[in-house]
N, C-alpha and C positions, 0 to 999 in steps of 0.2 A: 475559501474555495470560490472561484468565479465561474459563471456560466460559460464564459468564453473558453476557459480551460477544459471544461467538460466537452464543449462542442469540438474543440481541436482533437481531443482523444477519440471521440466518436467518429470524427472524420477520417481517422487513421485505421478504423476497423476494416478488416478484409471484406470487400464487397460481396464475395462469395458466401460468407457467413450471414450477412444481412439478407441476401437473396434466399438462402435456405430457410431462414426464419419467416420471411414474408410468404414464401411458397407454402410453408406449413400452416401459417395463419389463414391463407386463402383456402387451403385444403380443408381446414377445420370449419369453414363457413363464412369468413370475412370477405368483403369485396377488396379490390386492390388498394383503394384509398384508405380504408380502415386498416388494412394489413400494414401499410407503410407507416401510418400514424402509431399503431400499436407497437410495432417493432422499434420505432424511433424512441418512443416514450420509455420502453423497457431498457433499451441500451443506454439512454441518458441516465436513467436511475441507477443502473448497474455501475456505470463509470463514476458517478458521483459517490457511490458507496466506496469504491476503490480509492478515490481521491481522499475521502475523509479518513480512511484507515492508514493511508501512507504517511510516513514521517515527512513533515514539510521541508522542502528545499534540500533534502539529503538523498542523493543518488549513490550508486555504487562507487563512482569516482570520488565523491565527497567523503564517503566512509573510509576509503582507502587512504586518502590524504590525511584524515584525522588519525588513523592508525600510525602512519609514518610520523606525524607530529608528536603523538604521545610517546612513541618509542624514542624519538630524538630528544625530547625533554627529559625523559627518564634517564637516558644515557648521559646527557649533559650533567644532570644532577649527581649521578653516581661517580663521574670522573672529576668533579670539582672539589677543591679543598681550599682552605683559607690561605694557604701559602702559595697557591698557584698564581703565577704571573698573568696567565691568560684570564683567570677568573677576575683579577683586579682590573684588567683592561676592559673586560666586559662590563663591569660595574660602571665604568666611566661613560659607557654608551647609553645608560638608562636615562630616559627623558625626564627632566624635572617638571614638564608641563602636564603631567598626569595622563599622558597618552598610553603609558604602559601600566603603571600602578595608580591606584586611586588617590594616593597622597604623594607629596614630594618626598621621594625616597632616595635622593642622590647619595645619602650617607648609609644606604643599606649595607649590611654585612654580607659576607659570602655565605654564612650559615643561613641567613634569612633568604637569600636568593636560591640556595639549594632547596630550602623548604618550599618556596613558591613553585619552582620548577617541578618538584615531586608532586605537589598538590595538583597542579594543572594536569600532569600526566595521568594521575590517578582518576581525576574527575572525567577526563576524556575517555579513558579506558572503561570506566564504569558506565558511562552513557552509551558507548558502543555495545557493550554487553547487553544492556537493556533493550536496545534496538534489535539486536540479533535474536534475543530470546523471544521477542514478539512474533518473529517471522514464522515460527513453527507452531504457533498456537492456533487452535480452532477459533473460528470467528462466528459464533452462533447468532449474535445480534444482526450482523450484515446478512447472514444466510437466511434467517427468518424474514428479514425485511424484503430481501430480493424475491423470495418465493411468494410472499403475500402480494407484493406489488405486481409481479408478473402474472399471477393467477387472476387478479382483478382486471387487469388490462386485457388479458386474453379472453375472458368471458364477455367483456364489454364489446370486443371486436367480433368475436365468433359466435357467441351465444352458448358456448360450452367450455368446461374446464379443460386444461391441457391433459391429454390422455396419459395415464401413468402406466401404460403397458410396458412390460419388460421383455427383453430379448430372451429367447429360449436357450441361446448359446451361453451367454455369460451373466444373465440376470440383470444387465444394465438397462437403462431406459432407452426407448427407441424414438421418443418424441424429440423433435429438433430443439425445442426450448431448453430441455435439460442437457442436451449435447452441446449446443452452440454457446450458451452463456459461459460455461467454464473455459471454453476455448478462447472466447473473447477476453476474459480476465487474464488468462495465461499469456496472451499475446500483447497485452498492454506493456508499455515501456516501464523500466524500473524507475521509481519504486512502486508504481501503481499495481504491478502484477502480484503483489503480496497476497491479495485477497483470494487468488486462485488456489492457495493452499487449503483453505477451508470450504470453498464452494466448488466441490466436485460434482460429477453427474449424479452419483448415488446420494450424496449429501443433499443436493438440491431436490431430488426426487422425494426423499424422505421428509424434508422440510415442507414440501408442497402437500404431502400426504397428511402431515400433522395439521397444517392450516385448513385443508378441506374437511378434515374430520370434525373440526369444531366450528366450521363456518359454512356448512352445506345449505343453510337457509338464506345466504346472501343472494 
């Protein structure tokens, strides 16, 4: 992860969300300069957490291409047999310079080729399943880290902890810190938006409560 990557993502955050956070920070006691610095630090930390969680270099388009490749390899393997003319023609295209296989396999059999294609398809499919399964999981490590960092930065700037007051209508938080951070995460481009699944308004509010309960002497 590079700082420039985080800077680019922070630069794409809706300015209205940033303004809401800065105004809340000022309302809680910070001057304008401290509010800008506080909000900037929190957003950079949040974005870095999202980048660390995201699978590197794989976006939705990449995943779709891999699915198609796996399906194609699997289909090719299932249609191939040792007596097939097209199979034997394909074998003649295999590079002897180890660009495709790790060894010189110009004399590879059709049965071996079918096995390779099947293995490649299965490996790709398994990897995709693991990536997909992670998307719906809670992310307690990032959640706790964000709540702790945000709480410390907020009290440094304002002199008070973020108010954990809840709405009388739905019981959700009304402080902008808890409202805006999940929105920011949700609006990040794929694959960085995955962290939004675990960092909701209520989850962030509860995590902040746990942190403050054990750190009221900070």
